N, C-alpha and C positions, 0 to 999 in steps of 0.2 A: 105594391109600390105605384104611387101614381106619377111620380117624376123622378125615374131612376137616374137620368143623367144628372139632375140637381142633386141628388143624393150623393153620387159619385163624385161631383166637383166638391161638395161641402166636406166629404169624408177626405178628398186629397189635400185641400187647405187645411183642415183641422188636424191631420196628420203631419204635413210638412211644417205647419205652424209650431206644433209641439216640439218637433226636432229643433226648430231654431231656437226656441225657449232652452230646451237643454243645452245647445251649443253656448247659448249667451250665458248660462250659468256656470257651464264648464270653464268657458273662457274667463269669467270673472275669477273662478278658484284658481286658474292657472296665473292669472295676472295678480292676485293677491299674493300667491306663493312667490312670484317672481320679485314682487315689491318687498316683501319679508327678506327674501333671499338677498336682495342688493343691500338692504339695510344692514344686514348681521354678517355679510360674507367676509369682511377684513377682520372683525372680532372672531369669527370661526377660523379662519387662517391663523390668526395670531394665538389663539388658545389650543390649537390641535398640532402645528407643524412642530417636527423636529427635524433639526438640520441633519441632512443624510451624512454631511461631512464628518459630523461628529458622532452620530449614531452608529456609523459603519467603521469607526476608528477604534478598533479594538486591541488595546496595546498587549504586547508579548510580557512575559516576566522582566525581560531586559529593558524594555521601552518604559516599563512604569515608573523607572528612576532615572531615565535618560532625560537630562536637561533640554537637549534639543526637540525631543519627541512633546515633553511638557511644555515648552515655549511654542511650538507649532500648533499643539492643541489649544492653549490660551488665545493664541492669534486668529485662529478660525472661529472661536467663541465670541471673541469682540467683534468680528467682521460680520456685521448684522444688516448690511445695507445691499440693496439689488439682489436678493436672494431669487433664483430662479425656480418658479413652481410650474410644471406643465399642467395643464388642465383638461382632462378628457371629456367634460360635459360642461355645458353654459360657459364656454370660453368667451362667446360674445360679452356677456355680462362680467366676467373677470377681467379682460382686458381692458375695460373703462374704469377698473377699480384699482389700477397699479399705483402703488405708493413708493416712497424711498425706500422700504423694507423689502416689498415683494414686487416682482415682476412676473406677471401672468403670461406664458405662452400656450399656444395652441398645441396638444399632444400630437396631432397629425402633421405638425411641422416637420418632424423627423422621421424617416422610417424606423420601424420596429427592428431592434437589435438585442440580442442577449444582454441580460443585465443592465439594459438602459445605458449601455456604454457611449452610443452616440450622443446621448444628450449629456453625459459626464465629460465627454470630450470637447463638445461645442461650448458648454457653459460650465466654468470653474465652480460656479455657485450654484449648481443645480440642486435642489433639495428634495427632489420627489415628483411624482406623478399623482396628482389629487383628484379622488373622485367623491361624487356627493349623490345620495337618494334624494328622492322628493322629500319635501317636509310633510310630515304628517301633523295635522292640527287637531286641537279638541274641538267639540261641538260649537262653543261660543267663539273659537279661533281667538283664544287669550293667551295659549301655549301651544308649542309644537315640539317635534323632535326630528332628527335626521341623522343619517349615518354617513359618516367621513371616513375616507381612507388615503392612505398615502402608499404608494409603491415606488420602490428604489431598486428594485432588481427581482430576481428570480426568488430568493428566499429572504427579501427584505422588505417589510411592510408595516405599517401600523393601523389601527382602526379604533373608531370613537363613536360614540353615541353622544350627540350634543342636544341639549334640552335649552330651548327658547322660550322666552315669556314677554308679554307686552307690559310693560312697566312705564306709566306716565305718558302713555301715547306712543312710546317707541319701543321696539323690539329689540331684546337684550340676550346675550348668551347667559345663561345661568349657570350651566356646568358642561364640561367635556368630560365624559367618562370612557376610560380605556376599554376597548372590548376584545382586541385581539394584536398580536404580535408576532412577527415571522422573522 
């Protein structure tokens, strides 16, 4: 080696340069996923949520025919505005996307308590804690999937696999498939 110092400097810049290129590619993939997530987020919530107030309202034999129980259940079913969803990841994205139907709260807002009682006590329209996986895209980035779950207590929850597709330049929810129930 005639110029070991020059070789070392060249290798240093070459290796750190490669790292930066990888980081830029990784960042653009993260930014791409975030953009898609923001575009379909409300549709994902709308196509997967089940109101805990209904889901956990299992009537006894006597309540099945009780007019008061039936009327209360119907009133809850019609009460579809300002539903509270706790989000345990991506809260910053979710809070920007509040609607008349859904209000997103940071899951860290309240201390963890058995059966999520603290959420139900504070928010009468609490429908569950929502979690998301990363979006997995095909090679052309024209379709993708992610896992979505809702937890509403120790033995209360639902899971979905959500299929996304780019249609006419916009990302759409194609299908939400039930994957588990507790």
